[in-house]
matplotlib code that plots the C-alpha trace (Angstrom):
import matplotlib.pyplot as plt

x = [-24.9, -25.8, -23.8, -25.2, -22.5, -19.7, -20.0, -17.5, -15.1, -18.0, -18.2, -15.0, -12.2, -11.1, -10.2, -8.5, -11.5, -14.5, -17.9, -19.9, -22.1, -21.1, -17.6, -15.0, -12.3, -9.0, -7.5, -4.0, -3.2, -0.3, 1.2, 1.3, 2.0, 3.5, 0.9, -2.8, -5.9, -6.6, -10.3, -10.8, -13.7, -14.8, -18.1, -18.6, -21.2, -20.2, -21.9, -19.8, -16.5, -17.2, -18.3, -15.2, -13.0, -14.4, -14.0, -10.3, -9.9, -11.8, -9.1, -6.1, -5.5, -4.5, -7.1, -6.3, -9.3, -8.4, -10.6, -13.1, -14.9, -15.6, -19.6, -18.5, -16.0, -18.5, -20.7, -17.9, -15.7, -17.9, -18.7, -14.9, -13.5, -15.6, -13.9, -10.4, -9.8, -6.9, -8.6, -8.4, -9.6, -7.1, -9.3, -6.4, -5.6, -9.1, -7.9, -9.1, -6.5, -7.3, -3.8, -3.4, -1.2, 2.5, 4.4, 8.1, 8.7, 12.4, 12.9, 15.1, 15.1, 12.0, 13.4, 12.9, 10.7, 11.1, 7.9, 8.5, 5.6, 6.7, 3.8, 1.4, -1.4, 0.1, -0.4, -3.5, -1.9, 1.4, -0.6, -2.5, 1.2, 2.4, -0.6, -0.1, 3.7, 3.0, 0.7, 3.4, 5.3, 8.1, 9.5, 8.3, 9.4, 7.4, 9.0, 6.7, 7.2, 10.5, 9.5, 11.9, 10.7, 12.7, 15.7, 17.4, 14.5, 15.2, 19.1, 18.4, 16.3, 18.3, 20.1, 16.5, 16.2, 20.0, 19.4, 15.8, 15.6, 12.8, 11.5, 7.9, 7.7, 4.5, 4.4, 1.7, 2.2, 5.4, 6.3, 10.0, 11.0, 11.5, 14.0, 15.9, 15.5, 16.8, 20.1, 21.0, 20.1, 20.9, 17.7, 14.7, 12.3, 8.6, 7.0, 3.5, 2.0, -0.8, -3.8, -2.7, -1.9, -3.6, -5.2, -2.5, -1.6, -4.6, -5.4, -1.9, -1.2, 1.5, 3.4, 3.0, 4.4, 7.2, 7.8, 8.0, 10.4, 12.7, 16.6, 16.9, 17.3, 16.2, 12.8, 9.6, 6.0, 2.6, -0.8, -2.0, -2.9, -2.0, -0.5, -1.5, 0.3, 3.4, 3.4, 2.6, 5.6, 7.6, 6.6, 7.6, 11.0, 11.5, 10.2, 12.9, 15.6, 14.6, 14.6, 18.0, 19.3, 17.7, 19.3, 22.5, 22.5, 21.5, 24.4, 26.6, 25.9, 26.7]
y = [1.6, 3.7, 3.0, 6.2, 8.2, 6.8, 9.1, 9.3, 12.1, 14.4, 14.7, 16.2, 13.4, 15.5, 18.2, 15.5, 14.5, 12.4, 13.8, 11.3, 14.2, 14.2, 13.9, 15.0, 12.3, 13.7, 11.7, 13.6, 13.8, 11.4, 13.4, 16.5, 15.2, 12.1, 9.9, 9.6, 10.8, 9.1, 8.5, 9.9, 7.8, 9.8, 11.5, 9.7, 6.9, 3.7, 4.2, 7.2, 5.2, 2.4, 4.4, 6.5, 3.5, 1.9, 4.9, 4.8, 1.1, 1.7, 4.0, 1.9, 3.9, 1.9, 2.7, 3.6, 4.7, 5.9, 6.2, 3.6, 2.1, -1.6, -1.1, 1.0, -1.5, -4.5, -2.7, -1.7, -4.8, -7.4, -5.1, -3.7, -7.2, -8.3, -5.5, -6.3, -9.8, -8.5, -5.6, -5.8, -4.2, -3.4, -3.0, -1.8, 0.8, 1.4, 1.4, -0.1, -1.0, -2.1, -2.6, -3.1, -6.3, -5.4, -4.7, -4.1, -0.2, -0.6, 1.0, -1.4, 0.3, 1.8, 3.3, 1.7, 3.3, 2.2, 3.0, 2.6, 2.8, 4.0, 1.7, -1.2, 1.4, 3.6, 0.6, 1.6, 5.1, 3.2, 0.9, 3.6, 5.0, 1.5, 0.9, 4.5, 3.7, 0.4, 2.0, 4.3, 1.5, 1.6, -1.2, -1.0, -2.3, -1.9, -1.9, -1.9, -1.1, 0.7, 3.6, 5.5, 3.6, 0.6, 2.4, -1.2, -2.3, 0.4, -0.2, -3.8, -2.8, 0.2, -2.2, -2.8, 1.4, 2.4, 2.0, 3.7, 6.5, 7.7, 7.2, 7.4, 7.3, 7.2, 8.3, 9.3, 10.8, 13.1, 12.2, 11.6, 8.8, 10.8, 12.8, 9.8, 8.1, 11.2, 10.9, 7.7, 8.0, 10.4, 10.0, 12.2, 11.4, 12.1, 12.2, 11.5, 12.4, 10.2, 10.7, 8.0, 9.1, 10.5, 13.6, 16.0, 14.3, 16.8, 14.0, 14.1, 17.9, 17.4, 14.9, 17.3, 20.3, 17.8, 16.6, 20.2, 21.3, 18.6, 19.0, 16.6, 18.6, 15.7, 15.5, 17.2, 16.7, 15.8, 16.3, 14.2, 10.6, 11.5, 8.1, 8.7, 12.2, 10.5, 7.7, 9.5, 12.1, 9.3, 7.6, 10.6, 10.7, 7.2, 7.6, 10.6, 8.3, 5.1, 7.8, 9.1, 5.4, 4.6, 7.8, 6.7, 3.2, 4.3, 6.9, 4.2, 2.1, 4.8]
z = [-17.9, -20.8, -23.8, -25.4, -23.5, -25.3, -28.5, -31.3, -31.7, -32.0, -28.3, -27.6, -28.6, -31.2, -28.7, -26.4, -24.3, -24.2, -23.0, -20.7, -19.7, -15.9, -16.8, -19.3, -19.6, -20.6, -23.0, -23.7, -19.8, -20.6, -23.2, -21.4, -17.8, -18.1, -16.7, -17.7, -15.8, -12.5, -11.3, -7.9, -6.6, -3.4, -4.0, -7.5, -8.1, -8.8, -12.3, -12.9, -12.0, -14.2, -17.2, -16.9, -16.4, -19.4, -21.6, -20.8, -21.2, -24.9, -25.8, -24.5, -21.1, -18.0, -15.2, -11.9, -9.4, -5.9, -3.0, -4.0, -0.9, -0.7, -1.8, -4.9, -5.8, -5.5, -8.2, -10.4, -10.5, -12.1, -15.5, -15.5, -15.4, -18.3, -20.1, -18.8, -16.9, -15.2, -13.3, -9.3, -6.4, -3.5, -0.3, 1.8, -0.7, -1.7, -5.2, -8.6, -11.2, -14.9, -16.5, -20.0, -21.4, -20.9, -24.1, -24.5, -25.3, -25.3, -21.6, -19.9, -16.7, -15.5, -12.2, -8.6, -5.8, -2.2, 0.0, 3.9, 6.6, 10.4, 11.5, 10.4, 10.9, 8.1, 5.4, 3.8, 2.7, 1.7, -0.2, -2.2, -2.7, -3.9, -6.1, -7.8, -8.4, -9.8, -12.2, -13.3, -14.5, -11.9, -9.9, -6.3, -2.9, 0.4, 3.6, 6.6, 10.1, 10.4, 12.6, 14.8, 18.3, 17.0, 14.6, 14.4, 11.9, 9.6, 9.7, 8.8, 5.7, 4.6, 1.9, 0.1, 0.0, -1.0, -4.8, -5.0, -7.5, -5.2, -1.6, -0.2, 3.7, 5.3, 8.9, 11.5, 15.2, 15.3, 11.5, 12.6, 10.1, 6.8, 8.4, 10.0, 6.2, 4.5, 6.8, 5.3, 1.4, -1.6, -3.4, -3.0, -0.1, -0.3, 3.1, 3.6, 6.7, 8.0, 10.3, 12.7, 16.4, 19.5, 20.3, 19.9, 16.6, 15.2, 12.5, 10.9, 11.3, 13.7, 11.4, 8.5, 10.6, 11.6, 8.2, 6.8, 9.2, 8.6, 8.7, 6.3, 2.7, 0.7, 2.2, 0.5, 1.9, 0.2, 2.1, 4.9, 3.7, 0.2, -0.8, -4.4, -4.9, -3.4, -5.6, -8.6, -7.8, -7.2, -10.6, -12.3, -11.0, -11.5, -15.3, -15.9, -14.3, -16.8, -19.7, -18.8, -18.5, -22.0, -23.8, -22.1, -23.4, -26.8, -26.7, -25.6, -28.6, -31.1]

ax = plt.figure().add_subplot(projection="3d")
ax.plot(x, y, z, "-o")
ax.set_aspect("equal")
plt.show()
């Protein structure tokens, strides 16, 4: 690792970024968009991922990197854990997280996100959503294998979902589960089509089209296998709910 890439404010920090030569790390993303910049690991070298992550940690930013394969993770994690002993790699989600020590910011309620999978085969996408949602600070519950082929399973798990502020549903094949869930809850549902299924599933296109044509009015759809995007949007919703609860409590105390 070239320590010379970590420069002072002269390399752009005064403008809200740090210049690592091959990456301009956005330092102000959280102020503008609610959460800090996320590292997309696919196509990046392990060295690039590590240098970006260390630059973020150096500036007090929680690290989340997605689409990091096991080989890259093996190269990144030893150095990253020296800088942040709490850093870990989720092999199923293919994510790297390096969370800061948690300190109370007075936000009593941070919002709850429920993540459902139609089948166990959808778990990698759901795990990416879960890690992202945890990174946003929300409380998260993961419910697996409640697809429409066995509807009694979903019914049994509904009590875990009813109080969620946002719900992520990952499903492949015909992509029916988000619509079914939508008929039972009042929360926004973020549907994630997965590339699970046989030939006519067309790598998730069939599920995506089914979800986009959902009759359930509370269903919206992200890209195929985009667990990160679903977890991020759910996190924004949960954060807004938490902020509203805090304001209500503050007003009640006046």
